[in-house]
C-alpha positions as CSV (number, residue, x, y, z in Angstrom):
1,M,87.7,16.0,-7.0
2,H,89.0,14.4,-3.4
3,R,85.4,13.9,-2.4
4,A,84.4,11.5,0.3
5,T,83.1,7.9,-0.5
6,P,79.3,7.5,1.0
7,E,81.0,5.6,3.6
8,E,83.7,8.1,4.6
9,Y,80.8,10.7,4.6
10,R,78.5,8.9,6.8
11,R,81.6,8.8,9.5
12,S,82.6,12.5,9.2
13,E,81.7,14.9,11.4
14,K,78.5,16.7,10.8
15,L,77.2,20.5,11.8
16,P,75.3,20.7,14.6
17,L,72.3,21.3,12.7
18,V,69.3,19.8,11.6
19,M,66.8,20.9,8.9
20,V,63.3,20.3,9.2
21,L,60.9,19.8,6.6
22,D,57.5,20.3,7.2
23,N,54.8,19.1,4.9
24,I,56.8,19.7,1.7
25,R,54.7,18.5,-1.0
26,S,57.2,18.3,-3.8
27,L,59.6,15.3,-4.2
28,N,62.0,17.5,-6.6
29,N,62.2,19.9,-3.7
30,I,62.7,17.3,-0.8
31,G,65.5,15.7,-3.2
32,S,67.2,19.1,-3.1
33,I,67.2,19.6,0.1
34,F,69.0,16.6,0.6
35,R,71.4,17.1,-1.7
36,T,72.1,20.5,-0.2
37,S,72.3,19.2,3.1
38,D,74.8,16.7,2.3
39,A,77.2,19.4,0.4
40,F,76.9,21.3,4.3
41,R,77.1,18.3,6.6
42,V,73.8,18.9,8.1
43,E,73.8,16.5,10.9
44,Q,70.1,15.3,10.2
45,L,66.8,15.9,8.1
46,V,63.6,15.6,9.6
47,L,60.9,14.7,7.4
48,C,57.2,15.7,8.7
49,G,53.9,15.1,7.5
50,I,53.0,15.0,3.9
51,T,56.8,15.1,3.2
52,A,58.1,12.0,1.5
53,T,60.5,9.6,2.6
54,P,63.1,7.3,0.2
55,P,63.3,5.6,-1.2
56,S,61.5,7.5,-4.1
57,V,62.8,7.7,-7.6
58,E,61.6,11.3,-7.8
59,I,63.4,12.3,-4.4
60,H,66.6,10.6,-5.9
61,K,66.4,12.4,-9.5
62,T,67.4,15.4,-7.6
63,A,69.4,14.2,-4.4
64,L,71.6,12.0,-6.4
65,G,72.3,9.7,-3.5
66,A,72.3,11.9,-0.7
67,E,69.3,10.6,0.2
68,D,71.8,7.7,1.2
69,T,74.5,9.8,3.2
70,V,72.3,12.2,5.0
71,A,70.8,10.9,8.0
72,W,67.0,11.3,7.9
73,S,64.1,10.5,10.2
74,Y,60.3,10.7,9.9
75,C,58.2,12.4,12.4
76,A,54.0,12.4,11.6
77,D,53.7,15.9,13.2
78,T,55.9,18.8,13.1
79,L,55.2,20.6,16.2
80,E,56.5,17.2,18.2
81,A,59.6,17.2,15.7
82,V,60.3,21.0,17.1
83,K,59.5,20.1,20.9
84,D,61.6,17.4,20.5
85,L,64.4,19.5,19.3
86,Q,64.3,21.9,21.9
87,R,64.2,19.2,24.6
88,R,67.7,17.9,23.3
89,G,69.0,21.9,23.2
90,Y,68.5,22.9,19.6
91,T,67.5,26.4,18.7
92,V,64.7,26.1,16.4
93,C,64.6,29.0,13.7
94,A,61.5,28.9,11.2
95,L,62.4,29.9,8.1
96,E,59.4,32.3,7.8
97,L,58.3,35.9,6.6
98,V,56.6,36.9,9.9
99,K,56.0,39.7,12.3
100,D,59.2,40.4,14.1
101,S,61.2,37.8,12.1
102,V,65.0,38.4,11.8
103,S,66.9,38.9,9.1
104,L,68.8,36.1,7.7
105,E,71.9,38.2,7.6
106,R,71.3,39.8,10.7
107,F,70.5,36.4,12.6
108,E,73.8,35.6,14.5
109,V,74.4,31.9,14.6
110,E,76.8,31.1,17.7
111,K,79.5,28.8,17.1
112,G,78.8,26.2,19.8
113,K,75.2,25.7,19.6
114,K,72.9,23.6,18.2
115,Y,70.4,24.9,15.6
116,A,67.4,23.6,13.8
117,I,65.7,25.3,11.1
118,V,62.1,24.4,9.8
119,A,61.2,25.1,6.3
120,G,57.5,24.5,5.2
121,H,54.7,23.8,2.4
122,E,55.7,25.5,-0.7
123,V,52.3,27.4,-0.7
124,D,51.4,27.8,2.8
125,G,54.9,27.9,4.7
126,V,55.3,27.1,7.9
127,R,52.4,26.0,9.9
128,Q,51.2,28.8,12.4
129,D,51.4,26.5,15.5
130,V,54.8,25.2,14.5
131,V,56.2,29.0,13.9
132,D,54.6,29.9,17.6
133,A,56.7,26.7,19.0
134,C,59.7,28.1,17.2
135,D,62.7,30.1,19.3
136,V,63.2,32.5,16.4
137,C,61.9,33.4,13.1
138,V,64.5,34.2,10.5
139,E,63.2,35.7,6.9
140,I,65.4,36.1,3.6
141,P,65.4,39.4,2.4
142,Q,64.3,40.2,-0.9
143,E,63.5,43.5,-3.1
144,G,61.7,42.1,-6.2
145,T,57.9,41.8,-6.4
146,K,57.4,38.3,-5.0
147,H,57.2,37.4,-1.5
148,S,59.0,34.2,-1.2
149,L,61.3,31.9,-2.7
150,N,61.1,28.3,-3.7
151,V,61.5,26.2,-0.5
152,S,64.8,24.4,-1.5
153,V,66.3,27.7,-2.8
154,S,65.4,29.3,0.6
155,S,67.1,26.2,2.3
156,A,69.9,26.1,0.6
157,L,70.4,30.1,1.3
158,A,69.7,29.7,5.2
159,L,71.8,26.1,5.3
160,W,74.6,28.6,3.8
161,H,74.4,31.1,6.4
162,F,74.7,28.8,9.5
163,Y,77.5,26.8,7.6
164,Q,79.6,29.6,7.3
165,I,79.6,30.4,10.9
166,L,79.4,26.6,12.3
167,R,82.2,25.5,10.0
168,Q,84.9,27.8,10.8
169,P,87.9,26.3,12.9
170,T,88.5,28.4,15.9
171,S,92.0,29.6,17.3
172,P,92.9,28.4,21.2
173,A,91.5,31.2,22.4
174,G,87.8,30.6,20.3
175,L,88.1,33.3,17.5
176,P,87.7,32.3,14.2
177,R,90.7,31.7,12.2
């Protein structure tokens, strides 16, 4: 399959993309987001509040070792993590359905910029003070009877959207090849 070893992966160039987990309660969801972050070479996961941290047998069940390859840190308060990322030059995007949110397919990711995506609690979503502090809110368009997706599924869709743009090599003129 020509997959990188964990050591090669850790040394590889990552996307300028951080995933912030705001009070995710399910260890299976946390593990799944680790695994998706590994797949898309996310720079780092920031685990906040009640979000559990490795090592954990339950996280490992769905992460399948990605908790050992993806860089991660813990911050007790999500708002503090968001403000730190903004100070470091990241555009912070809450993944949340709110007034004036931008539909994900219409959100223009710019190559060369750094981004962070905040995914929230399975029932309550991203905390309101965190939503208010973010630079933009993006939502995943849905046409069914439900108004949300599982947090690991919505995180995967958002990461894929950013990955499609940020991974593209550019020509000398700066245009996608």
